[in-house]
VMD Tcl script that draws the C-alpha trace (Angstrom):
set ca {
  {-11.23 -10.37 6.01}
  {-7.69 -10.30 4.67}
  {-4.86 -9.39 7.05}
  {-3.64 -6.59 4.79}
  {-7.12 -5.03 4.76}
  {-7.37 -5.30 8.56}
  {-3.93 -3.79 9.06}
  {-4.56 -1.00 6.57}
  {-6.98 0.72 8.94}
  {-4.45 1.78 11.60}
  {-0.73 2.45 11.75}
  {-0.75 1.72 15.48}
  {-2.41 -1.65 14.87}
  {0.11 -2.48 12.15}
  {3.04 -1.65 14.42}
  {1.57 -3.69 17.28}
  {0.85 -6.70 15.08}
  {4.37 -6.60 13.63}
  {6.37 -5.75 16.75}
  {4.51 -7.49 19.59}
  {5.01 -11.01 18.16}
  {8.64 -10.11 17.60}
  {8.99 -9.01 21.20}
  {7.29 -12.22 22.38}
  {9.66 -14.26 20.23}
  {12.65 -12.43 21.70}
  {11.20 -12.92 25.19}
  {10.80 -16.67 24.56}
  {14.36 -16.91 23.26}
  {15.58 -14.99 26.31}
  {13.63 -17.34 28.60}
  {15.20 -20.39 26.95}
  {18.63 -18.79 27.16}
  {18.06 -17.92 30.84}
  {17.05 -21.52 31.61}
  {20.12 -22.85 29.84}
  {22.42 -20.34 31.57}
  {20.86 -21.12 34.95}
  {21.28 -24.85 34.35}
  {24.92 -24.42 33.40}
  {25.53 -22.17 36.42}
  {23.83 -24.62 38.82}
  {25.71 -27.59 37.39}
  {29.02 -25.73 37.55}
  {28.49 -24.70 41.18}
  {27.17 -28.04 42.45}
  {29.59 -30.10 40.37}
  {32.44 -28.32 42.13}
  {30.93 -29.49 45.45}
  {30.67 -33.03 44.05}
  {34.29 -32.88 42.98}
  {35.29 -31.65 46.43}
  {33.55 -34.64 48.01}
  {35.24 -36.98 45.52}
  {38.67 -35.48 46.26}
  {38.06 -35.71 49.99}
  {37.20 -39.42 49.73}
  {40.15 -39.98 47.41}
  {42.54 -38.53 49.98}
  {41.26 -41.08 52.54}
  {41.98 -44.18 50.39}
  {44.89 -46.41 51.53}
  {46.40 -49.67 50.21}
  {49.04 -50.08 52.90}
  {47.37 -53.17 54.31}
  {47.39 -54.90 50.94}
  {43.70 -54.28 50.51}
  {41.61 -51.21 49.79}
  {41.04 -49.15 52.94}
  {38.95 -46.00 53.20}
  {38.51 -43.72 56.17}
  {35.31 -41.91 55.16}
  {35.10 -38.18 55.98}
  {31.67 -38.40 57.63}
  {31.64 -34.77 58.74}
  {32.38 -33.65 55.22}
  {29.60 -35.89 53.84}
  {27.12 -34.58 56.40}
  {28.02 -31.02 55.45}
  {27.69 -31.94 51.78}
  {24.21 -33.39 52.42}
  {23.18 -30.14 54.06}
  {24.53 -28.18 51.10}
  {22.88 -30.48 48.59}
  {19.60 -30.30 50.51}
  {19.01 -33.99 49.78}
  {20.51 -37.48 49.87}
  {24.17 -38.18 49.14}
  {25.51 -41.54 47.98}
  {29.06 -42.75 47.35}
  {30.88 -45.69 45.82}
  {34.58 -46.68 45.97}
  {35.63 -49.64 43.89}
  {38.49 -51.07 41.90}
  {37.97 -50.85 38.18}
  {37.60 -54.63 37.88}
  {34.89 -54.61 40.60}
  {36.65 -57.09 42.92}
  {36.54 -54.58 45.77}
  {33.53 -52.29 46.20}
  {32.55 -50.02 49.07}
  {29.30 -48.01 49.43}
  {26.36 -47.99 47.00}
  {27.34 -50.61 44.49}
  {24.55 -49.91 42.01}
  {25.19 -46.21 41.38}
  {24.85 -45.34 37.64}
  {28.15 -45.82 35.86}
  {29.74 -43.13 33.74}
  {28.36 -43.13 30.16}
  {31.87 -43.08 28.66}
  {35.20 -44.56 29.78}
  {36.88 -42.57 32.52}
  {40.26 -40.99 31.97}
  {42.65 -41.02 34.89}
  {42.65 -37.78 36.82}
  {39.71 -36.28 34.85}
  {36.33 -36.14 36.59}
  {33.16 -36.85 34.65}
  {29.69 -35.64 35.63}
  {26.42 -37.11 34.40}
  {22.83 -37.61 35.43}
  {21.11 -40.88 36.12}
  {18.44 -42.60 38.21}
  {19.07 -44.29 41.56}
  {16.19 -46.12 43.24}
  {13.73 -44.33 40.98}
  {15.07 -40.88 41.88}
  {17.08 -38.64 39.53}
  {20.61 -37.98 40.74}
  {23.71 -36.16 39.61}
  {26.82 -38.35 39.70}
  {30.46 -37.29 39.79}
  {32.87 -40.07 38.73}
  {36.64 -40.02 39.10}
  {39.37 -42.63 38.41}
  {43.08 -42.79 39.25}
  {45.83 -45.35 39.42}
  {46.64 -46.84 42.80}
  {50.19 -46.17 43.87}
  {50.45 -49.74 45.11}
  {48.29 -52.43 43.50}
  {46.24 -54.60 45.79}
  {47.77 -57.82 47.00}
  {47.81 -60.47 44.32}
  {47.04 -58.00 41.52}
  {49.69 -57.72 38.81}
  {50.45 -54.46 37.03}
  {48.87 -51.03 37.54}
  {45.39 -50.88 38.97}
  {42.79 -48.05 39.05}
  {40.30 -47.10 41.68}
  {36.94 -45.47 40.78}
  {35.30 -43.00 43.15}
  {31.68 -41.89 42.65}
  {29.60 -39.43 44.64}
  {25.92 -38.81 43.78}
  {23.41 -36.32 45.07}
  {19.70 -35.81 44.49}
  {18.64 -32.80 42.41}
  {16.42 -30.82 44.80}
  {18.99 -28.10 45.53}
  {20.03 -27.82 41.88}
  {16.41 -27.53 40.77}
  {15.63 -24.89 43.38}
  {18.74 -22.94 42.45}
  {17.96 -23.19 38.74}
  {14.33 -22.15 39.30}
  {15.43 -19.17 41.38}
  {17.78 -17.95 38.64}
  {15.13 -18.41 35.94}
  {12.47 -16.59 37.95}
  {14.84 -13.70 38.53}
  {15.60 -13.59 34.82}
  {11.90 -13.76 33.91}
  {11.08 -10.96 36.35}
  {13.88 -8.84 34.91}
  {12.88 -9.53 31.30}
  {9.20 -8.94 32.03}
  {10.06 -5.59 33.58}
  {12.18 -4.71 30.57}
  {9.37 -5.71 28.18}
  {6.84 -3.67 30.18}
  {9.11 -0.63 30.19}
  {9.94 -1.08 26.49}
  {6.23 -1.44 25.61}
  {5.39 1.68 27.56}
  {8.19 3.64 25.90}
  {7.17 2.20 22.55}
  {3.55 3.28 23.04}
  {4.62 6.76 24.13}
  {6.98 6.99 21.14}
  {4.19 6.00 18.74}
  {1.81 8.52 20.30}
  {4.46 11.24 20.10}
  {5.38 10.31 16.51}
  {1.70 10.33 15.47}
  {1.13 13.85 16.80}
  {1.95 15.52 13.44}
  {-0.65 13.33 11.73}
  {-3.22 14.14 14.40}
  {-2.43 17.83 14.07}
  {-2.70 17.56 10.29}
  {-6.08 15.84 10.63}
  {-7.31 18.57 12.98}
  {-6.15 21.27 10.56}
  {-8.00 19.64 7.69}
  {-11.17 19.07 9.73}
  {-11.13 22.65 11.05}
  {-11.05 24.14 7.56}
  {-14.30 25.59 6.18}
  {-15.53 23.97 2.94}
  {-14.61 27.01 0.85}
  {-11.01 27.18 2.13}
  {-8.82 25.77 -0.66}
  {-5.50 27.30 0.35}
  {-2.48 24.94 0.53}
  {-1.60 23.26 3.82}
  {1.33 24.71 5.77}
  {4.26 22.26 5.69}
  {6.32 24.07 8.34}
  {7.19 21.81 11.27}
  {5.98 18.70 9.46}
  {8.31 15.65 9.70}
  {10.09 14.60 6.53}
  {8.09 11.35 6.40}
  {4.80 13.29 6.33}
  {5.90 15.89 3.76}
  {4.89 13.69 0.77}
  {1.40 13.38 2.28}
  {1.14 17.16 2.74}
  {2.39 17.62 -0.81}
  {-0.25 15.19 -2.13}
  {-2.97 16.99 -0.14}
  {-1.84 20.36 -1.50}
  {-1.80 18.93 -5.02}
  {-5.34 17.66 -4.54}
  {-6.41 21.01 -3.07}
  {-4.90 22.76 -6.10}
  {-6.86 20.55 -8.50}
  {-10.06 21.13 -6.55}
  {-9.39 24.87 -6.56}
  {-8.93 24.79 -10.34}
  {-12.13 22.79 -10.78}
  {-14.05 25.10 -8.46}
  {-12.77 28.13 -10.34}
  {-13.63 26.55 -13.68}
  {-17.08 25.64 -12.36}
  {-17.62 29.19 -11.14}
  {-16.56 30.64 -14.50}
  {-18.77 28.15 -16.30}
  {-21.81 29.08 -14.19}
  {-21.16 32.80 -14.71}
  {-20.67 32.38 -18.45}
  {-23.64 30.02 -18.79}
  {-25.95 32.37 -16.92}
  {-24.80 35.22 -19.15}
  {-25.19 33.17 -22.32}
  {-28.70 31.98 -21.41}
  {-29.94 35.34 -20.14}
  {-29.71 36.97 -23.60}
  {-31.73 34.38 -25.60}
  {-34.31 34.07 -22.82}
  {-34.73 37.84 -22.76}
  {-35.07 37.81 -26.54}
  {-37.71 35.08 -26.30}
  {-39.65 37.03 -23.71}
  {-39.56 40.13 -25.94}
  {-40.71 38.16 -28.98}
  {-43.57 36.55 -27.05}
  {-44.71 39.94 -25.76}
  {-44.58 41.30 -29.32}
  {-46.59 38.32 -30.59}
  {-49.25 38.93 -27.97}
  {-49.78 42.45 -29.35}
  {-49.72 41.44 -33.05}
  {-53.09 41.15 -34.85}
  {-51.83 40.52 -38.40}
  {-51.74 36.70 -38.97}
  {-48.83 36.94 -41.41}
  {-46.78 39.08 -39.05}
  {-47.74 36.82 -36.16}
  {-46.56 33.76 -38.08}
  {-43.24 35.44 -38.81}
  {-42.80 36.23 -35.11}
  {-43.63 32.64 -34.18}
  {-41.05 31.37 -36.68}
  {-38.45 33.65 -35.08}
  {-39.46 32.39 -31.66}
  {-39.09 28.80 -32.84}
  {-35.63 29.49 -34.25}
  {-34.56 31.27 -31.08}
  {-35.96 28.42 -28.95}
  {-34.13 25.80 -31.04}
  {-30.89 27.71 -30.66}
  {-31.44 28.06 -26.91}
  {-32.13 24.33 -26.55}
  {-29.00 23.54 -28.54}
  {-26.94 25.93 -26.45}
  {-28.29 24.41 -23.24}
  {-27.52 20.88 -24.45}
  {-24.01 21.96 -25.34}
  {-23.42 23.36 -21.87}
  {-24.74 20.16 -20.30}
  {-22.46 18.11 -22.54}
  {-19.50 20.26 -21.58}
  {-20.32 19.86 -17.88}
  {-20.53 16.08 -18.31}
  {-17.21 15.98 -20.16}
  {-15.64 17.96 -17.32}
  {-16.90 16.00 -14.32}
  {-18.62 12.70 -15.18}
  {-16.83 9.44 -14.35}
  {-15.30 7.72 -17.40}
  {-17.33 4.88 -18.92}
  {-15.22 3.70 -21.88}
  {-16.39 1.03 -24.29}
  {-14.72 -0.83 -27.13}
  {-15.59 1.11 -30.31}
  {-14.81 1.08 -34.02}
  {-13.78 4.50 -35.36}
  {-15.00 3.69 -38.89}
  {-18.45 2.57 -37.71}
  {-18.71 5.67 -35.49}
  {-17.90 7.94 -38.46}
  {-20.42 6.17 -40.72}
  {-23.17 6.66 -38.11}
  {-22.38 10.37 -37.93}
  {-22.49 10.67 -41.73}
  {-25.97 9.12 -41.87}
  {-27.13 11.52 -39.14}
  {-25.77 14.74 -40.70}
  {-26.20 14.03 -44.42}
  {-29.84 15.30 -44.54}
  {-28.86 18.64 -42.97}
  {-25.89 18.98 -45.31}
  {-28.09 18.33 -48.35}
  {-30.63 20.86 -47.08}
  {-27.86 23.47 -46.71}
  {-26.37 22.66 -50.11}
  {-23.16 21.32 -48.59}
  {-21.20 18.44 -50.09}
  {-20.57 16.11 -47.09}
  {-18.11 13.23 -47.55}
  {-16.36 10.51 -45.58}
  {-12.72 9.49 -45.89}
  {-12.00 6.30 -43.95}
  {-9.88 3.15 -44.39}
  {-11.48 -0.11 -45.49}
  {-10.73 -1.75 -42.14}
  {-11.72 -1.60 -38.51}
  {-10.02 0.85 -36.15}
  {-10.72 -0.36 -32.58}
  {-10.22 1.89 -29.58}
  {-11.76 2.48 -26.19}
  {-13.93 5.54 -25.72}
  {-17.24 6.97 -24.61}
  {-19.62 6.90 -27.60}
  {-22.06 9.53 -26.29}
  {-19.41 12.18 -25.71}
  {-17.55 11.40 -28.94}
  {-20.72 11.67 -31.03}
  {-21.58 14.98 -29.33}
  {-18.08 16.38 -29.95}
  {-17.92 15.30 -33.62}
  {-21.50 16.44 -34.19}
  {-20.53 19.90 -32.99}
  {-17.60 19.97 -35.43}
  {-19.80 18.84 -38.35}
  {-22.57 21.28 -37.41}
  {-20.13 24.18 -37.30}
  {-18.56 23.23 -40.62}
  {-21.90 22.76 -42.40}
  {-23.48 25.85 -40.89}
  {-20.61 28.29 -41.36}
  {-19.40 26.82 -44.66}
  {-22.66 27.62 -46.43}
  {-24.04 26.42 -49.76}
  {-21.47 25.02 -52.16}
  {-19.00 24.21 -49.37}
  {-17.22 20.85 -49.18}
  {-17.04 19.20 -45.73}
  {-15.10 15.97 -45.15}
  {-14.98 13.75 -42.09}
  {-11.62 11.93 -42.27}
  {-10.68 8.94 -40.07}
  {-7.05 7.84 -39.66}
  {-4.70 6.20 -37.20}
  {-1.08 5.93 -36.13}
  {0.71 3.49 -33.84}
  {-1.14 4.50 -30.70}
  {-3.67 7.08 -31.87}
  {-7.04 7.25 -33.64}
  {-7.63 10.48 -35.51}
  {-10.89 12.23 -36.51}
  {-10.62 15.32 -38.71}
  {-13.40 17.62 -39.98}
  {-12.16 19.66 -42.96}
  {-14.08 22.34 -44.86}
  {-13.27 24.94 -47.49}
  {-15.50 27.64 -46.04}
  {-14.50 31.06 -44.76}
  {-12.45 29.63 -41.88}
  {-10.97 31.80 -39.12}
  {-8.47 34.67 -39.25}
  {-4.94 33.73 -38.09}
  {-5.29 35.84 -34.93}
  {-8.39 33.82 -33.90}
  {-7.01 30.34 -34.60}
  {-5.00 30.42 -31.38}
  {-8.17 31.10 -29.35}
  {-10.28 28.46 -31.11}
  {-11.49 26.03 -28.45}
  {-11.88 28.58 -25.67}
  {-15.25 28.42 -23.99}
  {-17.82 30.90 -25.30}
  {-15.36 32.32 -27.83}
  {-17.24 32.93 -31.10}
  {-14.92 35.18 -33.06}
  {-16.22 37.21 -35.97}
  {-18.99 34.92 -37.18}
  {-21.15 37.59 -38.75}
  {-24.91 37.36 -38.28}
  {-25.02 33.63 -37.39}
  {-25.79 33.05 -33.70}
  {-23.85 30.54 -31.63}
  {-22.69 29.65 -28.16}
  {-18.96 29.29 -28.78}
  {-18.99 25.87 -27.10}
  {-18.65 23.45 -30.02}
  {-14.85 23.50 -30.22}
  {-14.57 23.68 -26.40}
  {-16.60 20.46 -26.11}
  {-14.41 18.75 -28.73}
  {-11.22 19.79 -26.92}
  {-12.49 18.63 -23.52}
  {-13.64 15.26 -24.93}
  {-10.28 14.75 -26.68}
  {-8.37 15.46 -23.45}
  {-10.73 13.15 -21.55}
  {-9.73 10.36 -23.95}
  {-6.02 10.93 -23.40}
  {-5.58 12.96 -26.59}
  {-5.74 16.50 -27.91}
  {-7.54 18.75 -30.38}
  {-5.80 20.87 -33.02}
  {-7.30 23.70 -35.09}
  {-5.58 24.93 -38.26}
  {-6.38 26.34 -41.65}
  {-7.70 23.90 -44.26}
  {-5.90 22.67 -47.37}
  {-4.27 25.45 -49.40}
  {-5.04 27.88 -46.57}
  {-8.80 27.82 -47.17}
  {-11.43 26.85 -44.67}
  {-10.76 25.12 -41.38}
  {-9.39 21.76 -40.27}
  {-10.20 20.51 -36.75}
  {-8.49 17.28 -35.67}
  {-9.21 15.18 -32.59}
  {-6.48 12.65 -31.73}
  {-7.55 9.96 -29.23}
  {-5.84 7.07 -27.50}
  {-5.90 3.96 -29.68}
  {-6.75 0.30 -28.90}
  {-5.85 -0.93 -25.43}
  {-5.76 2.55 -23.90}
  {-8.67 3.47 -21.68}
  {-10.21 6.90 -21.37}
  {-8.46 9.27 -19.05}
  {-9.80 9.86 -15.58}
  {-10.71 13.55 -15.50}
  {-9.87 13.84 -11.81}
}
mol new
graphics top color blue
foreach p $ca { graphics top sphere $p radius 0.5 }
foreach p [lrange $ca 0 end-1] q [lrange $ca 1 end] { graphics top cylinder $p $q radius 0.2 }
display resetview
């Protein structure tokens, strides 16, 4: 499982995963800094004691006898041992090593000593780590037989038990303090997250408490600015669902009304046929029933197609507009010939690729051709034209039939709008299906008068190659 997927399930988890390692890193850095500070503080404090012992020994050095004499301050060394809580060693020697008093094998300073400047370093004495303070100065009177200036080196060393205990004590205090701060900060952080998440919890409770039929917008009053985009998106989604629910309700009402009339007519015709004894009259009634049944089936199929175009998930395929038009011509040419209609195709001698849903497109164009052939009548010319532009594929059905009055052109494409079609029955869904399918494919449908103001021209413009069908949601 990817980290981003795991983190995406919870804001709290994301904050913890991001901030807790950061806090641990800061805690580790603070621990290292505390250890370093404690070490520097311990060295500074105990090195001052070492320097005091060195100065005390230095004040006891005498060369009056011609040699190097030292009156060791034993009380001061005993006190220093108690303070150091360990062993104390010393060494007094001339720089050339001819005279040496005390522990002769104490670790020497790692770098040359400068007169009057103490130097502190760590070393090992008899397998035990020690801290050594070294100091050098010129003797006021050189030793007997020694020409020129001469320096004396004074070293005092102590074991590290007291320093280590002092350093450990400081670090433990720092760790306890930092741990307390981290605990308090984590508690405050958790409380802050819980408090900051309250608007989201309240929003979730409001959504869950709503009945299924409640599609009113969410109240954004009192919502933090960071959550307002979420509330706006929810309200936008609620608005779209409300529009779809309203459209669905209107569709069901209109469909029930549209189907009730032909079904009632069928029931009346069947009842009449049951009472008819004349075979010729009975055959005429059966023919009327068949025509009414065919029209009812077509109307039902149109409503199902419209419902699919409204709500079905897009399933686009790579199509060729010219091939699609040729298939439609082969399908509708027999009906056109039977009706005495001249049906023609106007298409380029090339392929026009685009992405679309073949079932819905064939249904939409079939409705346009059926309307043109049916309402144009014998002697009418109907043309299916295919064209394209930079990013569009265009299907146009043009006829020179009676067309529509100018006041009805604006309403062409409304569901169940039939206009003044005379005696011919219809559902008023053909143009509505074409418009919905065109919008589903990222395009539009236009209805206008035909060439020279005669007939009707219906154009569907669809997204061209490389553009997928639009998601209806």
